[in-house]
VOLO-496235 format. One record per atom (N, C-alpha, C): x, y, z; residue in three letters; residue number from 1. Coordinates in nm, 4 decimals, always signed. Example, Ala and Ser with C-alpha at 12.3 -4.5 7.8 and 13.67 -1.06 7.14 Angstrom:
% residues 2
> X_Y_Z_gudren_fimi
> +1.3190_-0.5690_+0.7800_Ala_1
> +1.2300_-0.4500_+0.7800_Ala_1
> +1.3200_-0.3300_+0.7800_Ala_1
> +1.2850_-0.2250_+0.7080_Ser_2
> +1.3670_-0.1060_+0.7140_Ser_2
> +1.2900_+0.0030_+0.7870_Ser_2
This chain:
% residues 68
> X_Y_Z_gudren_fimi
> +0.0847_-0.1179_+0.0000_Met_1
> +0.0000_+0.0000_+0.0000_Met_1
> +0.0889_+0.1237_+0.0000_Met_1
> +0.0540_+0.2203_-0.0830_Ser_2
> +0.1318_+0.3433_-0.0959_Ser_2
> +0.0378_+0.4630_-0.0892_Ser_2
> +0.0800_+0.5685_-0.0204_Thr_3
> +0.0020_+0.6915_-0.0123_Thr_3
> +0.0926_+0.8097_-0.0452_Thr_3
> +0.0467_+0.8927_-0.1389_Thr_4
> +0.1227_+1.0108_-0.1794_Thr_4
> +0.0286_+1.1305_-0.1815_Thr_4
> +0.0780_+1.2456_-0.1362_Thr_5
> -0.0033_+1.3669_-0.1356_Thr_5
> +0.0554_+1.4679_-0.2335_Thr_5
> -0.0334_+1.5245_-0.3129_Tyr_6
> +0.0034_+1.6257_-0.4123_Tyr_6
> -0.0738_+1.7526_-0.3801_Tyr_6
> -0.0282_+1.8663_-0.4340_Thr_7
> -0.1030_+1.9906_-0.4229_Thr_7
> -0.1465_+2.0306_-0.5630_Thr_7
> -0.2772_+2.0517_-0.5773_Val_8
> -0.3357_+2.0872_-0.7061_Val_8
> -0.3796_+2.2329_-0.7012_Val_8
> -0.3489_+2.3086_-0.8057_Thr_9
> -0.3885_+2.4493_-0.8116_Thr_9
> -0.5073_+2.4665_-0.9063_Thr_9
> -0.5895_+2.5665_-0.8756_Gly_10
> -0.7005_+2.6014_-0.9629_Gly_10
> -0.8365_+2.5484_-0.9212_Gly_10
> -0.8410_+2.4617_-0.8209_Met_11
> -0.9708_+2.4087_-0.7772_Met_11
> -1.0427_+2.5116_-0.6903_Met_11
> -1.1730_+2.5340_-0.7201_Thr_12
> -1.2485_+2.6349_-0.6456_Thr_12
> -1.3833_+2.5858_-0.5941_Thr_12
> -1.4262_+2.4650_-0.6341_Cys_13
> -1.5605_+2.4210_-0.5955_Cys_13
> -1.5708_+2.2686_-0.5922_Cys_13
> -1.6875_+2.2212_-0.5537_Gly_14
> -1.7117_+2.0778_-0.5458_Gly_14
> -1.6990_+2.0089_-0.6803_Gly_14
> -1.7366_+2.0778_-0.7874_His_15
> -1.7240_+2.0192_-0.9209_His_15
> -1.5769_+1.9956_-0.9539_His_15
> -1.4913_+2.0882_-0.9132_Cys_16
> -1.3468_+2.0735_-0.9334_Cys_16
> -1.2969_+1.9465_-0.8637_Cys_16
> -1.3407_+1.9292_-0.7403_Val_17
> -1.3019_+1.8118_-0.6612_Val_17
> -1.3459_+1.6842_-0.7326_Val_17
> -1.4694_+1.6822_-0.7812_Ser_18
> -1.5223_+1.5646_-0.8514_Ser_18
> -1.4423_+1.5340_-0.9771_Ser_18
> -1.4090_+1.6377_-1.0527_Ser_19
> -1.3338_+1.6182_-1.1772_Ser_19
> -1.1970_+1.5579_-1.1513_Ser_19
> -1.1261_+1.6128_-1.0538_Val_20
> -0.9918_+1.5627_-1.0210_Val_20
> -1.0013_+1.4197_-0.9687_Val_20
> -1.0959_+1.3968_-0.8784_Thr_21
> -1.1134_+1.2623_-0.8217_Thr_21
> -1.1410_+1.1600_-0.9312_Thr_21
> -1.2322_+1.1927_-1.0209_Glu_22
> -1.2709_+1.1022_-1.1292_Glu_22
> -1.1518_+1.0659_-1.2173_Glu_22
> -1.0727_+1.1649_-1.2559_Glu_23
> -0.9582_+1.1398_-1.3438_Glu_23
> -0.8497_+1.0578_-1.2744_Glu_23
> -0.8164_+1.0926_-1.1505_Val_24
> -0.7092_+1.0223_-1.0792_Val_24
> -0.7506_+0.8789_-1.0472_Val_24
> -0.8786_+0.8569_-1.0173_Glu_25
> -0.9258_+0.7208_-0.9878_Glu_25
> -0.9109_+0.6263_-1.1059_Glu_25
> -0.9002_+0.6795_-1.2262_Gln_26
> -0.8879_+0.5958_-1.3460_Gln_26
> -0.7471_+0.5401_-1.3659_Gln_26
> -0.6505_+0.5893_-1.2892_Ile_27
> -0.5135_+0.5392_-1.3012_Ile_27
> -0.5086_+0.3969_-1.2453_Ile_27
> -0.4516_+0.3066_-1.3220_Thr_28
> -0.4401_+0.1671_-1.2798_Thr_28
> -0.3637_+0.1573_-1.1483_Thr_28
> -0.4212_+0.0858_-1.0517_Gly_29
> -0.3566_+0.0650_-0.9224_Gly_29
> -0.4058_+0.1583_-0.8131_Gly_29
> -0.4724_+0.2692_-0.8509_Val_30
> -0.5232_+0.3625_-0.7508_Val_30
> -0.6424_+0.3000_-0.6792_Val_30
> -0.6375_+0.3027_-0.5460_Thr_31
> -0.7451_+0.2440_-0.4660_Thr_31
> -0.8283_+0.3494_-0.3937_Thr_31
> -0.7771_+0.4731_-0.3882_Gly_32
> -0.8521_+0.5787_-0.3215_Gly_32
> -0.7953_+0.7164_-0.3516_Gly_32
> -0.8853_+0.8157_-0.3551_Val_33
> -0.8452_+0.9543_-0.3784_Val_33
> -0.9226_+1.0419_-0.2815_Val_33
> -0.8509_+1.1238_-0.2041_Glu_34
> -0.9146_+1.2193_-0.1135_Glu_34
> -0.8667_+1.3581_-0.1508_Glu_34
> -0.9628_+1.4499_-0.1714_Val_35
> -0.9291_+1.5867_-0.2102_Val_35
> -0.9761_+1.6821_-0.1006_Val_35
> -0.8841_+1.7671_-0.0551_Asp_36
> -0.9178_+1.8711_+0.0426_Asp_36
> -0.9195_+2.0040_-0.0327_Asp_36
> -1.0394_+2.0534_-0.0631_Leu_37
> -1.0544_+2.1732_-0.1452_Leu_37
> -0.9835_+2.2964_-0.0880_Leu_37
> -0.9992_+2.3289_+0.0417_Pro_38
> -0.9360_+2.4510_+0.0930_Pro_38
> -0.7827_+2.4548_+0.0766_Pro_38
> -0.7176_+2.3398_+0.0908_Thr_39
> -0.5708_+2.3371_+0.0804_Thr_39
> -0.5230_+2.2947_-0.0578_Thr_39
> -0.6113_+2.2345_-0.1374_Gly_40
> -0.5729_+2.1838_-0.2683_Gly_40
> -0.4986_+2.0521_-0.2613_Gly_40
> -0.4939_+1.9923_-0.1448_Arg_41
> -0.4200_+1.8662_-0.1286_Arg_41
> -0.5024_+1.7475_-0.1811_Arg_41
> -0.4340_+1.6647_-0.2586_Val_42
> -0.4949_+1.5443_-0.3133_Val_42
> -0.4104_+1.4270_-0.2646_Val_42
> -0.4725_+1.3400_-0.1874_Thr_43
> -0.4027_+1.2235_-0.1343_Thr_43
> -0.4453_+1.1015_-0.2158_Thr_43
> -0.3469_+1.0344_-0.2735_Val_44
> -0.3715_+0.9189_-0.3595_Val_44
> -0.3198_+0.7940_-0.2896_Val_44
> -0.4080_+0.6968_-0.2729_Thr_45
> -0.3716_+0.5681_-0.2149_Thr_45
> -0.3728_+0.4651_-0.3279_Thr_45
> -0.2703_+0.3793_-0.3285_Ser_46
> -0.2589_+0.2822_-0.4363_Ser_46
> -0.1946_+0.1533_-0.3861_Ser_46
> -0.2074_+0.0486_-0.4693_Asp_47
> -0.1489_-0.0812_-0.4357_Asp_47
> +0.0035_-0.0732_-0.4322_Asp_47
> +0.0590_+0.0069_-0.5219_Ala_48
> +0.2038_+0.0250_-0.5339_Ala_48
> +0.2280_+0.1712_-0.5692_Ala_48
> +0.3502_+0.2200_-0.5537_Pro_49
> +0.3761_+0.3601_-0.5896_Pro_49
> +0.3329_+0.3905_-0.7335_Pro_49
> +0.2701_+0.5059_-0.7515_Ile_50
> +0.2215_+0.5498_-0.8822_Ile_50
> +0.3192_+0.6532_-0.9378_Ile_50
> +0.3464_+0.6448_-1.0658_Asp_51
> +0.4345_+0.7412_-1.1321_Asp_51
> +0.3707_+0.8802_-1.1234_Asp_51
> +0.4455_+0.9774_-1.0725_Asp_52
> +0.3946_+1.1140_-1.0585_Asp_52
> +0.3451_+1.1704_-1.1919_Asp_52
> +0.4074_+1.1298_-1.3014_Ala_53
> +0.3673_+1.1799_-1.4337_Ala_53
> +0.2244_+1.1374_-1.4670_Ala_53
> +0.1839_+1.0186_-1.4225_Leu_54
> +0.0466_+0.9721_-1.4464_Leu_54
> -0.0529_+1.0579_-1.3704_Leu_54
> -0.0190_+1.0926_-1.2470_Val_55
> -0.1067_+1.1777_-1.1653_Val_55
> -0.1127_+1.3172_-1.2277_Val_55
> +0.0020_+1.3693_-1.2690_Lys_56
> +0.0066_+1.5010_-1.3329_Lys_56
> -0.0820_+1.5035_-1.4565_Lys_56
> -0.0717_+1.4008_-1.5404_Asp_57
> -0.1527_+1.3935_-1.6622_Asp_57
> -0.3015_+1.3880_-1.6296_Asp_57
> -0.3384_+1.3114_-1.5276_Ala_58
> -0.4793_+1.2990_-1.4893_Ala_58
> -0.5338_+1.4318_-1.4378_Ala_58
> -0.4555_+1.5008_-1.3570_Val_59
> -0.4961_+1.6311_-1.3032_Val_59
> -0.5114_+1.7317_-1.4176_Val_59
> -0.4178_+1.7295_-1.5112_Glu_60
> -0.4265_+1.8210_-1.6252_Glu_60
> -0.5459_+1.7884_-1.7132_Glu_60
> -0.5773_+1.6613_-1.7282_Glu_61
> -0.6935_+1.6189_-1.8067_Glu_61
> -0.8215_+1.6755_-1.7436_Glu_61
> -0.8225_+1.6868_-1.6112_Ala_62
> -0.9388_+1.7421_-1.5409_Ala_62
> -0.9421_+1.8944_-1.5518_Ala_62
> -0.8328_+1.9560_-1.5995_Gly_63
> -0.8293_+2.1007_-1.6195_Gly_63
> -0.7551_+2.1789_-1.5122_Gly_63
> -0.6714_+2.1091_-1.4353_Tyr_64
> -0.5995_+2.1743_-1.3257_Tyr_64
> -0.4517_+2.1421_-1.3362_Tyr_64
> -0.3722_+2.1878_-1.2408_Ala_65
> -0.2276_+2.1661_-1.2466_Ala_65
> -0.1739_+2.1244_-1.1107_Ala_65
> -0.0694_+2.0412_-1.1138_Leu_66
> +0.0015_+2.0071_-0.9902_Leu_66
> +0.0945_+2.1226_-0.9565_Leu_66
> +0.0992_+2.1582_-0.8311_Lys_67
> +0.1912_+2.2623_-0.7868_Lys_67
> +0.3306_+2.2011_-0.7820_Lys_67
> +0.4282_+2.2677_-0.8426_Pro_68
> +0.5642_+2.2122_-0.8449_Pro_68
> +0.6242_+2.2000_-0.7056_Pro_68
């Protein structure tokens, strides 16, 4: 089990949270996604470590960006 936390910029509402959650959940191996809107923190739980580039791509697909 692996847990990684990212910071996503640009989220302002519940729809933003849903979009990011939906995209990140589609990554193979992801077992859970928790988004904290006020801080922009996205915690990803997975069976094994997930490549950060996959998470970045999923977040961008939802219309947002990972904070460097």
